[in-house]
C-alpha positions, 0 to 999 in steps of 0.5 A: 453511431456504431453497432458491435457485439458485447459478450454475444449480444448486439449493441448500438451506441448512438454517441461516440465515447470511450469503450470503457465508459460504455461498458461500465456505465451503460452495460454495468460490466464492472469487471472492466476496471478503471485504473488510469484511463491513460492506457497505462495500467491494463485493468480495463482489458477486454478482448476485441476479436480475440485480442487483449486490448485496453478499453480506455483507448478505444472509441465506440465509433471505431468498433462497428462490426467487432466482437467485444468480450469481458470476463462476464462473457466467459463460459462457465467452464472458463470462469471456473478454470481461471478462478481456480487457477488464480486462487490455487496459484495464489495469484490474487491479492487486492484483486483490482488488476485480476480480471484484466490479467484474466482477459490477457491470459485468455487472449494468449491461451486461445491462440497458444494453448501451451504457452511458455513463461516468456510468452506469458510474461509478454502477454501480460506486460501491459497489465500492471500489478502492484501487489504480486510481483507477477510470479504467481500470476504467471503460474496461474496462467500456466495452470489455466492453460494446462486445465483447458488444454487437457480438458482436466476436471477442476479438483475439489478443494477441501481445506482444514484451515489450519495455521501453516496450510496453503488455504485458498484466499476466501475472496479469490473467486469473486475477484478473479471473475470480476464480481467483487465490488469496489466503490466505483463499481457501485450504482445508486439511484439518484446519485450525483458526481463530485469533484474539486477545482484545485489550485493552479499554483503550489503557493499562491494567495487565493484573492477571489473565487468566482462561482456564478457561471458554474452555479447557473449551469443546468445540472449542477447541484452544488457549488461549495466553497470554504464558507459553506462547509458544515463542520471543521474546515481542516482534516488530518490524520494526527494533526489537523493542518489540511484545509478541506477547501482553501478560502478567499484570502488564504494561501495554498500550500501545494498543487493538490489544494482544493478550492471549490467542491462541485456536484453535478448530475453527470460527469460531463456537466461536472467537468464543464462546471469546473471549467467555469470556476474563475479564481484570482490568484497572487502567485508566490514563490514556492518552497521546493525543498527542506533547505529552503524551508529551514532558511532564516528568512523562509516564509511560513507554510503553517503558522507554527513554523516549517518544522513538523517534528523533531526526533533525537535518539541518543543512547550511549556516547556515539561521538566517543565510540566513533572517535575510538573506533578502528574503522569509520564510514561517513556518507550522504544519501538521498532518496526520492518521493515515491508514488504508491501507484495502487491500481484502484484510484480513490473513490467514495460515495456518501448516501444521506438517510431519511433519519439524518444519517450519512453513510459513507462507502469507501476503500481505505485502510481504516473505517474508524479513522474515516468515521472520525474525520468525516464526522468532524468535517460534517459537524454532526453527531458521530452516531449519525455517520456510518462508514462501510468498506468495499473492496480495497484495490491496493493501498500500501499506506497511500489510503490512510489519509482522507482524499475523497471520503469527506468530500463525498460525505459533504456533498451528500449532506449538503444536497441530500443526494447520494454523491460519488467522488472519484479521483482520476489517476491524474488527481490521485498522483497529484493529491494523496501523500507519497513516500517521503523524500529524505536527505541523510548523513550517516556515520557508522563505526566498527572495531578491527574485527568488524563488530559495530561500535556506534552510529550517528545520523542526521535525517531530513524528511520532506513532509510536503505541504501537510503533516499526514503521518510525517511525524511517525514516519520520521520516528520509524526512520530514526528508530530503525536507522541502526538496523537489526544489529547488536550495538547500542551507541547511537545518536540520530537526529531527525527533522520532518520539514514542511515544503510546498511539495505534495504531502508525504505520508505512509508508504510500505516500509514507513521510513525504514525503507529510506534509512535502511538504504543508508545504513546498509550501504555504510556497512558494505564499506566497513566490511571492505575496511575490515577485510571480511565479506559483507555477509560475514560482517552482518552475521557477526553483528546480527541481533540474536535472542537476549541481545540488545537492539540499538533502541535498547529493546531486548530481542525476544526468544523468537528473533531469527535475524541470523537465521535469515542470513544462514538461509541465503548463504549458499545463494550468496556464495554461489556468485561472485559479486552478489549484493546483500542487505538486512532489515528489521521492521516492527509489528504494531504501532508501538512506542507507547501509542494505544494499540488494540485489535478487536474481533467479534464472532456471531453464530448464525445458521450454523455458521461463524460470522467474523466481525472486525473493522480491520481492512483487507487491502490485498494482504489476505486478512480475511483468510488469515482470520479464518485460519486463526479461528480454525486452528483453535476450534478445528472447524471447516473454513467453509462455515466461517463468513467474513463480514464487511467492515462497518462502523455500525456492526464491526468493532474498531480494530485500528488501521491496517498499518504498521504490519499490525493486523495479522498480530493484533486482530489475529490475536483478537480472533484467537481469543474470541475463538477460544471462548467459542471452543469452550462452549463447543465442548458441550454444545453444537453450533446450532445450539449456540445460534445467536451467541456472540464471542468477543476478543480484544488484544491490547499491547502496552509499549513504552513511549519514545524518550522513556528512561527505561534501560531496556524499553519495550518499544514494539510487540515484535519485530520481523527480520529479513535478508535479501540477496541480489544477483546480476546478469553479465549485462548488468540487468537483475537476474535473481532476488533471493528474499529470506524472511523471518515470519515467526509462525507462517499462517499461510505460506503461499500468501506470505510468498506472494507478499515477499514477491510483490514487496521485492518487485516494489523495492526493485522499482524503488532501487532502479526505475521509480521516481516522482519527479517534481518541477518547482513543486509540480509533479511531472509524472503520469501513471505510465511514466512512474517507472513501475516494473512490468511482468516481462522485466521482473527477474527470478524471485526466490522467497525463503520463509524462516522463523521460530514457530510457536503458539503464542501471540497470534499463533506466533505470527509476525507481520510481513507486509512492510518489511518485504519492500525494504530490503531489496533496494540496498541489496541491489545497490550493493550488487551494482557496486560489486559489478562496476565499482561505483558507490551509489548513494541516491535512488533510483540508482544511476548508471545502470541498464535501467537508468533513464539518464546517465550521470 
């Protein structure tokens, strides 16, 4: 038993428990976010007697007499200052980490009213942010300190909402002060809790499942095995190969495989029930890598074989061109699995209705994909399933697959009770698909003047236990493998191979992250042989408007690859030994896949309500849509209200993937706004009350393998060049990140994407890994190697592009490409630093290496 103060109120706690649980579950103080419960992420920060402390490591019995403050307990002045500072600086993206950052900021500023940058970075070093790269968070804290120190009146912000304006994000305030609701913040009367018992072994036959003891435990509401499932036994984004529950007699494929789904009245009963499930296994030797999976005598992981997909891209005669070329470079490259480490663990709630409907509250990258797969899992009519998105606390591709959504729906359906299924951080790290590990052989050739002639590559992707998006990821790794350069002779063979590792899936960069690392390193070696600088060889070959990309597509007039190189030239030349790399990334699904953006505007009460299913996963989509509309009809952004994605109310605009939403849903919003503009010529908004305006944009592209000489593979491409500069001690001093974004919709938001993506890629280059021991993940959130604020170097974002008012006002996607280019640039910088040519990630023998090799 303990007595202490929370936000000025005395509380008594009779049962010793973690402070985070008491604050969230008993007091409903949901600004305190549960990011890891391992003391590693800082999302649960509170002030204890004025000191920022992680509430997940504190027990209530140790807090007697202490004073606890959460963001809810701030004064109105403090809330206004911190929310203004964070929105003005552009420091809010997904928002899940933000209240914890604000707590750490207050803990510092209350003691040091005029902190310098080093002090700020030290103060937030225990707060992980996966979105922003910390740059704008530091600026926000500097601004907050100034406002408080000088007792400045907070400026009134008025925006036109036009394209190119640094308008504040529309959801920044609610996220900053912890009022924005994520799924795990929801409380529904009568709600039960669900979780799965998962396999003890990556590969084993499930001989017998004993559930009686768990069924007899008081407070258990459901014990479900495969035989009890109401609908399809398998799920899958494209290929239905992932068992919802492994049945008796079947073989597990990875440690994340679920075998028994349990519902219970409390989380404590749920965990006890899971411990009472007894499963008999026949353990089998797992297949740990593609080499083992491709062996002639390898056991089959799936009935149709161990190869998920094969891509073979041939254009011209690469072998002949390579043979006839002056210079040829061949190397083998290895890249690891990577964990997304979004700050919000997966969570979903299923709610049954009196009319037989099931409503699913989720936080993922596409509510219509969730609707489709959950409907199939439930085996009921699609009109009976409704999916509503709450705030999404980061995704980066990791929330495209079903993880908890279908489980919550099944529990709600079977028990007729609201049911929440949330992953612990350990489950999240284990279950959701990762960035694919790849083994790659690359040969690149050029003539005596450094002009590329041909390339040949073999890419073997470890797709893990299930398909997920392994096929499309392999496609992008192959189609972008030759880089953003002007040559056409290529021969690229790719294979995605099943293993008993955790599944690989979508991850920011979508396969290009891996192949770009290989091709850019080969280019550096070619530059040496030719005797020109790495900058010069890229500039000579950079794709320009009207030229043909290696995939055969003609670069459009808005291509600005060369311009990105020109923009970094001064920084590159300023320091001997700087690293450099270029990349390209498509916007939109492309390659013949149907791709449509949709948006509906409804006029209500003199306001314009936007309706689209497009998920905002931290990239600021609601703000982008607002600016797209304001640019057309020149109204105040204050009268535009962005509605929650809801399959009953919002049109299907596809997943937030492939850097597509700004272009596709942005164009759809623009089309709808154009229709509204025509009516506003003769009528006021009040006269249009109740009227709807619908916009839809579809891009028709050519499929893979088309016979066209110049296929139209993607609607547009973004281009980038990054330069990396090291300190004398070998640590990273500076990243210069230049991006072709076409027309910048919100420059400050774009900078935030560039900064965050650069830091994510910096981690990929130097510190991040997802180590496996016989298919068993060994990392925790705190050991994944995520960069912290006090270790991040200076980042200089540069925005270039050829502005125009065409498709989506000329905007290009930025979300993925910003995380592709830094790793090969870092690799090049270290090669210049010590002469060691590194061909695997994370890079070995650097000041950041865990082990020297």
